[in-house]
N, CA, C and O atoms as a MOPAC input file, in Angstrom:
PM7 MOZYME 1SCF
protein

 N    -43.33600 1   -64.09700 1    23.88300 1
 C    -42.35900 1   -63.74200 1    22.62500 1
 C    -42.30900 1   -62.29200 1    22.87700 1
 O    -43.15600 1   -61.59000 1    23.42900 1
 N    -41.06800 1   -61.93800 1    22.33200 1
 C    -40.48500 1   -60.43100 1    22.51600 1
 C    -41.19500 1   -59.37300 1    21.90300 1
 O    -42.15600 1   -59.88400 1    21.32800 1
 N    -41.19200 1   -58.28700 1    21.76500 1
 C    -41.44600 1   -57.11600 1    21.00000 1
 C    -41.38700 1   -57.57200 1    19.43300 1
 O    -42.33100 1   -57.69300 1    18.65200 1
 N    -39.90000 1   -57.80200 1    19.19500 1
 C    -39.42600 1   -58.19500 1    17.67600 1
 C    -40.09400 1   -58.86900 1    17.51300 1
 O    -41.07100 1   -58.52200 1    16.85000 1
 N    -40.02600 1   -60.03200 1    17.92200 1
 C    -40.64500 1   -61.45800 1    17.29700 1
 C    -42.19900 1   -61.07400 1    17.28100 1
 O    -42.93900 1   -62.00300 1    16.95900 1
 N    -42.84500 1   -59.77900 1    17.59500 1
 C    -44.50000 1   -60.16000 1    17.24000 1
 C    -44.36000 1   -59.05400 1    16.05400 1
 O    -45.05500 1   -59.17500 1    15.04500 1
 N    -43.38100 1   -57.89400 1    16.20700 1
 C    -43.51200 1   -57.23600 1    14.60800 1
 C    -43.02400 1   -57.73400 1    13.81500 1
 O    -42.91400 1   -57.10400 1    12.76300 1
 N    -42.44500 1   -59.18900 1    13.89500 1
 C    -41.92700 1   -60.04200 1    12.54700 1
 C    -42.68500 1   -60.86300 1    12.37800 1
 O    -42.58300 1   -61.26900 1    11.22000 1
 N    -43.63300 1   -61.49500 1    13.06300 1
 C    -44.63100 1   -62.87200 1    13.13700 1
 C    -45.27600 1   -62.23800 1    11.39600 1
 O    -45.31400 1   -63.16900 1    10.59200 1
 N    -45.54100 1   -61.45400 1    11.05500 1
 C    -46.31300 1   -61.16300 1     9.49900 1
 C    -45.50300 1   -61.41800 1     8.22900 1
 O    -45.90200 1   -61.83400 1     7.14100 1
 N    -43.99600 1   -60.99700 1     8.70700 1
 C    -43.03300 1   -60.88500 1     7.96400 1
 C    -42.57600 1   -62.59700 1     7.55700 1
 O    -42.36300 1   -63.02400 1     6.42200 1
 N    -42.51000 1   -63.36600 1     8.84400 1
 C    -41.93800 1   -64.68100 1     8.53000 1
 C    -43.47100 1   -65.54900 1     8.03900 1
 O    -43.32600 1   -66.69200 1     7.60400 1
 N    -44.47900 1   -65.13600 1     8.10100 1
 C    -45.64800 1   -65.73000 1     7.51000 1
 C    -45.60200 1   -65.45100 1     5.99900 1
 O    -46.28400 1   -66.28300 1     5.40100 1
 N    -45.12900 1   -64.71800 1     5.33700 1
 C    -44.76000 1   -64.48100 1     4.13700 1
 C    -44.07700 1   -64.75000 1     3.52900 1
 O    -44.10300 1   -64.60400 1     2.30700 1
 N    -42.88600 1   -65.43400 1     4.43600 1
 C    -41.25500 1   -66.50100 1     3.79900 1
 C    -40.42100 1   -65.00600 1     3.66100 1
 O    -39.52200 1   -65.31000 1     2.87800 1
 N    -40.25300 1   -63.70700 1     3.96300 1
 C    -39.65000 1   -62.39100 1     3.67900 1
 C    -38.05700 1   -63.13300 1     4.39000 1
 O    -37.85800 1   -64.09500 1     5.13100 1
 N    -37.27700 1   -62.27100 1     3.82000 1
 C    -36.02300 1   -63.07300 1     4.04300 1
 C    -35.12200 1   -61.89800 1     4.94600 1
 O    -34.31200 1   -62.39900 1     5.72500 1
 N    -35.18400 1   -60.37100 1     4.91800 1
 C    -34.59400 1   -59.83500 1     5.68100 1
 C    -35.60700 1   -59.37700 1     6.77100 1
 O    -36.25400 1   -58.33400 1     6.68500 1
 N    -35.67700 1   -60.18700 1     7.72000 1
 C    -36.66900 1   -59.64000 1     8.37400 1
 C    -35.90000 1   -58.60100 1     9.85500 1
 O    -36.48700 1   -57.74900 1    10.52100 1
 N    -35.05700 1   -58.87500 1     9.93700 1
 C    -34.13700 1   -58.26100 1    11.41000 1
 C    -34.02000 1   -57.07000 1    10.74500 1
 O    -34.05400 1   -56.09100 1    11.49100 1
 N    -33.87800 1   -56.81500 1     9.42700 1
 C    -33.40200 1   -54.96300 1     9.16600 1
 C    -35.04100 1   -54.37200 1     8.87400 1
 O    -35.13300 1   -53.19300 1     9.21700 1
 N    -36.16600 1   -54.87500 1     8.38700 1
 C    -37.17700 1   -54.75100 1     8.31700 1
 C    -38.00100 1   -54.06600 1     9.67700 1
 O    -38.73200 1   -53.08700 1     9.82800 1
 N    -37.47800 1   -55.10700 1    10.53900 1
 C    -38.15500 1   -55.07700 1    12.24600 1
 C    -37.38500 1   -53.81900 1    12.28800 1
 O    -37.84900 1   -52.75600 1    11.87400 1
 N    -36.59300 1   -53.90600 1    12.62500 1
 C    -35.39700 1   -52.49100 1    12.99100 1
 C    -36.07000 1   -50.92500 1    12.30500 1
 O    -36.54100 1   -49.96600 1    12.91700 1
 N    -35.96400 1   -51.05000 1    11.42300 1
 C    -36.61900 1   -49.94000 1    10.17400 1
 C    -37.88800 1   -49.61200 1    10.88100 1
 O    -37.79800 1   -48.52500 1    11.45200 1
 N    -38.91400 1   -50.13400 1    11.01400 1
 C    -39.98500 1   -50.29200 1    11.53900 1
 C    -40.17000 1   -49.62000 1    12.67500 1
 O    -40.79600 1   -48.56400 1    12.76500 1
 N    -39.56600 1   -50.28400 1    13.68400 1
 C    -39.07200 1   -49.46400 1    15.03300 1
 C    -38.61700 1   -48.38700 1    15.12300 1
 O    -39.18900 1   -47.55400 1    15.82600 1
 N    -37.35700 1   -48.05500 1    14.38500 1
 C    -37.19500 1   -46.61900 1    13.84400 1
 C    -38.18500 1   -45.66400 1    13.90500 1
 O    -38.34500 1   -44.75000 1    14.71400 1
 N    -38.93100 1   -46.04900 1    12.79100 1
 C    -40.18500 1   -45.23400 1    12.37600 1
 C    -41.36200 1   -44.33000 1    13.38300 1
 O    -41.93700 1   -43.24200 1    13.35100 1
 N    -41.29400 1   -45.46100 1    14.20200 1
 C    -42.38600 1   -45.62700 1    15.41100 1
 C    -41.73000 1   -45.21400 1    16.72500 1
 O    -42.39100 1   -44.92800 1    17.72300 1
 N    -40.35200 1   -45.19700 1    16.67500 1
 C    -39.84000 1   -44.59200 1    17.86800 1
 C    -39.98300 1   -45.55300 1    18.85000 1
 O    -40.63800 1   -45.37700 1    19.87800 1
 N    -39.19900 1   -46.88600 1    18.47100 1
 C    -39.74700 1   -47.65100 1    19.56900 1
 C    -38.79000 1   -48.86100 1    19.65400 1
 O    -38.99300 1   -50.02700 1    19.99100 1
 N    -37.59400 1   -48.15900 1    19.20800 1
 C    -36.35700 1   -49.33600 1    19.22900 1
 C    -36.09400 1   -49.81000 1    20.66700 1
 O    -35.69600 1   -50.93600 1    20.96500 1
 N    -36.32200 1   -48.97300 1    21.38200 1
 C    -35.99200 1   -49.60400 1    23.03600 1
 C    -36.60100 1   -50.40500 1    23.49800 1
 O    -36.28500 1   -50.91800 1    24.57100 1
 N    -37.86300 1   -50.81200 1    22.68100 1
 C    -38.55100 1   -52.06100 1    23.31800 1
 C    -38.91400 1   -53.49900 1    22.84700 1
 O    -39.72200 1   -54.38500 1    23.12300 1
 N    -37.86600 1   -53.25500 1    21.97000 1
 C    -37.49400 1   -54.40200 1    20.74400 1
 C    -37.44100 1   -55.86600 1    21.51300 1
 O    -38.04600 1   -56.88700 1    21.18600 1
 N    -36.61800 1   -55.68900 1    22.53500 1
 C    -36.07200 1   -56.79900 1    23.96600 1
 C    -36.82500 1   -56.67500 1    24.90400 1
 O    -36.56200 1   -56.90800 1    26.08300 1
 N    -38.13500 1   -56.18100 1    24.31600 1
 C    -39.16400 1   -56.33400 1    25.97600 1
 C    -40.39300 1   -57.28900 1    25.45400 1
 O    -40.86200 1   -57.60000 1    24.35900 1
 N    -40.64900 1   -57.57400 1    26.77600 1
 C    -42.39300 1   -58.31600 1    26.63400 1
 C    -43.44500 1   -57.69200 1    26.56200 1
 O    -43.46300 1   -56.51400 1    26.92100 1
 N    -44.48800 1   -58.26300 1    26.12400 1
 C    -45.72400 1   -57.21000 1    26.04300 1
 C    -46.24800 1   -56.59600 1    27.45100 1
 O    -46.82700 1   -55.52000 1    27.59800 1
 N    -45.92100 1   -57.49800 1    28.40000 1
 C    -46.46600 1   -56.99700 1    29.86500 1
 C    -45.39700 1   -56.31200 1    30.40600 1
 O    -45.27100 1   -56.46700 1    31.62000 1
 N    -44.61400 1   -55.62200 1    29.87800 1
 C    -44.10300 1   -54.85700 1    29.91500 1
 C    -44.24000 1   -53.44500 1    29.38800 1
 O    -43.45700 1   -52.50500 1    29.52700 1
 N    -45.14900 1   -53.48400 1    28.88900 1
 C    -45.02700 1   -51.92400 1    27.86100 1
 C    -46.41400 1   -51.31800 1    28.42400 1
 O    -47.18500 1   -52.08800 1    28.99600 1
 N    -46.69400 1   -50.17000 1    28.29800 1
 C    -47.52400 1   -49.90600 1    28.92200 1
 C    -48.98400 1   -49.36600 1    27.26300 1
 O    -48.88600 1   -49.28700 1    26.03900 1
 N    -49.72800 1   -49.22300 1    27.93200 1
 C    -50.91200 1   -49.08200 1    26.54100 1
 C    -50.53500 1   -48.20900 1    25.35700 1
 O    -50.74600 1   -48.57600 1    24.20100 1
 N    -50.06600 1   -47.24100 1    25.61500 1
 C    -49.49500 1   -46.67100 1    24.26200 1
 C    -48.64000 1   -47.26800 1    23.64300 1
 O    -48.72300 1   -47.22900 1    22.41500 1
 N    -47.78500 1   -47.84600 1    24.12500 1
 C    -46.54400 1   -48.66000 1    23.78800 1
 C    -46.99200 1   -49.84100 1    22.89600 1
 O    -46.50800 1   -50.23800 1    21.83700 1
 N    -48.04500 1   -50.29300 1    23.60800 1
 C    -48.93300 1   -51.79000 1    22.82700 1
 C    -49.50000 1   -51.18600 1    21.64100 1
 O    -48.99100 1   -51.63900 1    20.61500 1
 N    -50.33300 1   -50.36600 1    21.46400 1
 C    -50.71700 1   -49.38600 1    20.40500 1
 C    -49.86600 1   -49.38000 1    18.66400 1
 O    -50.17600 1   -49.64900 1    17.50300 1
 N    -48.51600 1   -48.83300 1    19.52300 1
 C    -47.16600 1   -48.92800 1    18.85100 1
 C    -46.77400 1   -49.70500 1    17.97000 1
 O    -46.66600 1   -49.69600 1    16.74300 1
 N    -46.51600 1   -50.59800 1    19.06000 1
 C    -46.45500 1   -52.07000 1    18.60300 1
 C    -47.35900 1   -53.04000 1    17.51000 1
 O    -46.85500 1   -53.61700 1    16.54600 1
 N    -48.80200 1   -53.08500 1    17.88100 1
 C    -49.83000 1   -52.89400 1    16.94600 1
 C    -49.73500 1   -52.50100 1    15.48200 1
 O    -49.92600 1   -53.22400 1    14.50400 1
 N    -49.39200 1   -51.17000 1    15.51900 1
 C    -49.32000 1   -50.41200 1    14.47900 1
 C    -47.93600 1   -50.52200 1    13.48600 1
 O    -47.92000 1   -50.10700 1    12.32700 1
 N    -46.86200 1   -51.11600 1    14.12400 1
 C    -45.64500 1   -51.71800 1    13.86100 1
 C    -45.97300 1   -53.22300 1    12.97000 1
 O    -45.35900 1   -53.61500 1    11.97800 1
 N    -47.02300 1   -53.84000 1    13.59900 1
 C    -47.02100 1   -55.08800 1    13.26000 1
 C    -47.61900 1   -55.08500 1    11.44100 1
 O    -47.28100 1   -55.76100 1    10.47000 1
 N    -48.80400 1   -53.79200 1    11.65900 1
 C    -49.59400 1   -53.80300 1    10.82100 1
 C    -48.75100 1   -53.21200 1     9.37200 1
 O    -48.85900 1   -53.59800 1     8.20800 1
 N    -47.85200 1   -52.08200 1     9.99100 1
 C    -47.19300 1   -51.94900 1     8.98200 1
 C    -46.05200 1   -53.21500 1     8.54800 1
 O    -45.56300 1   -53.25100 1     7.41900 1
 N    -45.84600 1   -53.84100 1     9.20900 1
 C    -44.87600 1   -54.97600 1     8.66300 1
 C    -45.76100 1   -55.83100 1     7.78800 1
 O    -45.14200 1   -56.45100 1     6.92300 1
 N    -47.15000 1   -56.01600 1     7.81800 1
 C    -47.62500 1   -56.77900 1     7.10400 1
 C    -48.29900 1   -55.98800 1     6.17500 1
 O    -49.16000 1   -56.50000 1     5.46000 1
 N    -48.06300 1   -54.98400 1     6.10600 1
 C    -48.25800 1   -53.92600 1     4.89900 1
 C    -50.02800 1   -53.70900 1     4.71600 1
 O    -50.64400 1   -53.60700 1     3.65500 1
 N    -50.34700 1   -53.69100 1     5.53300 1
 C    -51.86400 1   -54.01100 1     5.70500 1
 C    -52.97500 1   -52.85800 1     5.31600 1
 O    -53.00300 1   -52.12500 1     6.30500 1
 N    -53.55500 1   -52.54500 1     4.70500 1
 C    -54.69700 1   -50.91500 1     4.54200 1
 C    -54.71200 1   -50.17400 1     5.10900 1
 O    -55.47600 1   -49.23600 1     4.88000 1

C-alpha cells in the first residue's frame, strides 16, 4: 500500500466521495506531497509520523 492509500483508508471506510482531493489537501498541509507515491518502507521515522498524523486528520480524530 502506498502512502496515499494509507491516508485514504479512513476516508474509504466512511464512504466519502472526494478522497483523492482530500488526501492531496492533507498532504499539502503536512508537506508530504512528495511521499504520496512511496511505500512506507521507503520513509524515515519522522516521515512515518507525519503520515500517521495525516491519517488521523483524514479520520477527523479528536
